[in-house]
N, C-alpha and C positions, 0 to 999 in steps of 0.2 A: 603605477597607473600609465600606459601610453598616451601621448599626446592626441592620437586619434580617437582613443576612447573618451579622454576629456572633451575633444570638440563635438564628439556625439552627444554627450551628456549636456554640454552648453545649448546646443541646438534643441534639446527635448526641453530645456528650463525656458529657453525664449519662445518656443512653440506654444507650451502650456500657458506661459503669462499673456500672450497676444489671444488665445483660444478662450481663458478664463475671462479676458476684459471682453471678447465678443458675446459671452454668455451674458454678463451682466449689462451689455448694452441696452436691451430691452428693459431691465429694471430700472436703470438711469432715466430712460424716457418717460417712465411712469414714476418718478419721485419717489422711488423707495429707499429706504435707509442703506441697504445693501447693493450698491451700483458696480460700475464697471471695475473700479479700483478694488473693491473687496472681494469680487470673483477671480479677478485676476492673480491676487495674492494668494487666496484658497488654492487655485490650480496649481500656481507655483510652488506652494509648500508642499502640496500632496506629490508632486512630481519629483522635488528634491528629498522627501521620505523615501519615496520609491527607489531612489537611484541610490542614496546611501544604504537603503538595505541591501539592494543587490550588489553594489559594487564597493560598499566603504568597510567592508572587514577582509580583505584579502589575505591576511596573515593567521586569522583565525583558523585553529583546527577544528576538525570534524564536520559534519554536515551543516549547510546552511539554511534558513528558512526565510526566504524574502517576504513570505506573507505574513508574518507575525506582524511587522510595522505596519503593512497596509491594513491589518485589520484594525490596529490602533487608530489610523486614520479615519477609517469609517466609524469606529465609536466616537472618536474626537466631535466629527463632523455632525452626528446626530445629535449631540449635546449641545453644538452649535446653533445647528438648525431649529431645535427646540426652542432656543432664546430668540427667534424671531416671529414665533408664532404668539399671537395675541388674542385671546379669548375673550369678549365680552358678552354676557348672557347669553344669547341663543347664535351668536355669529362668531365667525372666527375670521383672523385676517393674518396674513403673513405666510401661508401655506407655500404659495407659488415660489415667494424668495426663498424658503427654506429648502424647497426641491431645487432650485437653481442653485443653491451653495452646495447641494449634495452633489448634483450633476458635475459641478465645477472640481469638487474634489476627487470625484471618479474618472474624470476626464484627466487630470494632473496624474493619478495612478497609473491610467494606460499608457499616457505618453512615457511616464517614466520607466514603463516596462517595456517600450519601444512599440508598442501597439499602434502605430499612426493611422493605419486605415479605418481600425474600429473606433479611434478616438474622434476623426474627422468625420464618419457615417453619426455619430452619436451626437454632434454639437450640431450637423446638418437638421436632426431628427428633432433636438432638443429647440432649434431655433423657429421650425415649423409650428411647434407645439405651441412656443410662447405668442407667434404671431396667428395665433388661430382664427382670432376674430377678424383679423386683417384678410385673410385669407378667405374667410366665410364671406366677407362683403365683398371680394372680386369675383367669386363664383357665382352667388346671389345677388347682389345689387342692393342687398340690404345693409342700410348704414347704422349700427346700433350704436356707435360712439355718438353720432349725432342724437340718437332717440335719448340716449345717457343724459347728454349736454342739456336736452329739452325739458327733461325731468328736473334735472337739477336747477335749471332756472326758476321751475314751478315753485321750487320752495320759498323764494320771495325771501331771502336771507335779509334782505336791505330792511324789511318792515321791523324783524326782530332785532336786528342792528339799532335801529331807531328806539325801539323801546328800552333796551340796554342803556343806550344813551341819556334818556330822559330819566332813567332810574338813577345812575351814576353821575349826571349832569357832567360828563366828559366825552371827548370822542371814544368811539370803540371802531376795531378794526377786526376783521375775522380772516381767516387762512384755511382754505382747502387742502387736506392732505389725501383724499382719494376721493376721484370722481366717480369710480364704479360703485356697485351696490353692495356693501353699504358706505353711502357717503359719509364722510367723516371732516368735520368743521369744527373749528376753533374760535371763539370770541376771545378779545382781551382789549385792554387800554391800548388806545394808538401811542401813546407816549409811553417809552419804555422806563418802567420801575423796578427798584430792586424787589417789591412785594407787589407783583402786578394780580389782577383779576383775570381768572381763566374760566370760560365754559366752554367744555368740548361735548359736542354731539354727534351723534350718529343716526343716519335714515336709513332704513332698510323696509322698504313696500309702506305699510302704514303704522310704523313703529316708530318712536323716537327713543333714544337711549341716552341717558346721561353719562357720559364717559366720567366727565371730572367737574364738578363746582367746587371754585377755591375764591374765597372773598378773602381780600387783604386784611391783617390784623386791625390796621389803621381804622378800617371802615366796620368793624365787626360790632354787633350790639344796636346797630340802627335800622334793622330788618329787611337790611337789604337782599340777603338770599331767599327769604320768603316773597320779595317783590321779583326777584328774578323768576323764582319757580311758577308764580301766578302768571307772569308775563309770558312764559315759556308753554302753560298750560293753554292761555288763551290764542297765543298764536298758533299751538297745533291743532285746536280745535277748529280755528277758521281754516286751516289749509288742509283741512280732511284727514288728520292722523286719528286713530283710535287707541293707542295705546301708549303709554310712556314707562320705561323701563329704568332701573339704575341700581347699582350696587351701592350699599352704605357703609360707612364704618360706625361702630356703635354709639360714638358719642353724639352723632348728629341724627338718630333715627328717629326722635322726636319731631323733628323737623320735617321730615315726609310724612309721619303720621299725619301731622296737624294741617299739612298740604293736602291730604286726602289718599295718600297713597296706602296701599294693603300689603302687609307682608307676605313674603312669598317662600320664606325659609332659606336660609344661608345667607342673609344679610342681603337678599334681593328684594326689591319693592317694585310695586306696579301700579299703575292708575289707569283705569279705561276712561275714555272722553266720551 
């Protein structure tokens, strides 16, 4: 393989790394698990697979089919993208991140095949798509992000935090994982412990979903779970929610039934407020 061709391949690898990082930049700003680093590596790997497929077997007799490895990249990224999608009840998270990873792999394949202009056009269009709400604000003058933050502040999570602190008699902290609809918030002990308390909730319109409720083993048997649920029900009613949904493991289903939840089938439970 000539030095000129090796330098061309090196250029493609460098280009794919930085274009992949650019795709992931918006995901990083949204505090998503797959950010610039992940997208850069996906794009780089796709480019490397493509170049190996095209140039990696010079002494092999017979016709070559570079599309075979590219097809495997598409299949593999479909699997990885599916792993980033999280379905809870009636809502789904991770679709955009799965799509950007898919785009990053496609960019890598295009760059590996030497299709520089299509790759640059694709990343420009992808960036426009990811910045859709920002562009919409510029053209319409409506700041939907400000509306989102205002709606989030109306949740008054501090009062729920205070109720949980009264139940456990220990400081509670909460973290926000998603400021867009649905909002995703997790409560835990302020002090880090090997076996911590966790309450993770999602909020979508007039519905609260209990994503996770975990009581430390050392505190079980004190009816703390029932107290947490009743506190959440009271807080939800005060703040105008109409429904609480959850998916339960079979061994704790009696707890939800006792708290007034109705089975919906498939380990799903719901309480109308």
